[in-house]
N, C-alpha and C positions, 0 to 999 in steps of 0.2 A: 352928330352923325345923322344923316338923312335916310329915311326909309324910302327906298326907291319904288316900293309898291304904290305909294301915294302920288307919284309923279303922273300928271295927266299927259295923255298922248292924243294928238289930233290926227285923224286919218280921213282920207277922202273915200267916199262911197257913192255908188250910183243908185238912185232910187227913182223908179218910174222914168228912166232915161235922163235924169238930171243929176249932175255931180253936186255933192254937198259934203261938208266936213262934219265929223262927229268927234267930240272930245270926251274921253273917258279915262279913268285910271287903268293902269296895266292889268290888275286882277279882273276888271270887267271885260277888257278885250280878250283875255285868256278864257274867261267863262263863255263869252259869245262863241269863240272858236270851238270850245268843248261841246256846247249845246248844238251848234251847227253840225259838227261831225256826228253827233249822236242822232241827228235827224237827217243825215246824208244830204246836207245842203251846204252851200257856201255861206260864209259870214255875211256877205253882201245880200244874198237872197233872204237870209234870216232877218237882217235889219230892214229890208224892204217889206217883208211880211209884217213885222212889228209896226213899222211906220204906217201901214194901211189901217191899222187899228188904233193908232195913237190919238191922243188929244193933248196938246201942249208940247213942251220941250222934248225933242227926240232923245237927247242924252239922259234926261230924267226917266223917260219912258223905258229906255233900255235897262237902266239900273233896276227899276221896279220889275220888269219882265224877268231879269236874271234872279232877283230875290225870290219872286214867286215860283220860278222854275225849281230852284233848289229847296225851297220850303215844301214843295209838293212831293219831293222825292222821299 
């Protein structure tokens, strides 16, 4: 039996006017949506904000951002 939470999902986002794809597991996409809603912004705007501060792989940066967000709560 497969745990669907671990299935990766690729989504297109626009960052600084350029389309790119981001691959994350469903719980991370759900978390990004929750964080964006709490900050009254779109998921795309949140990803763009995180991208401006990133160094390295965007998917990894998003996972670390989400971890830090929830650890700080």
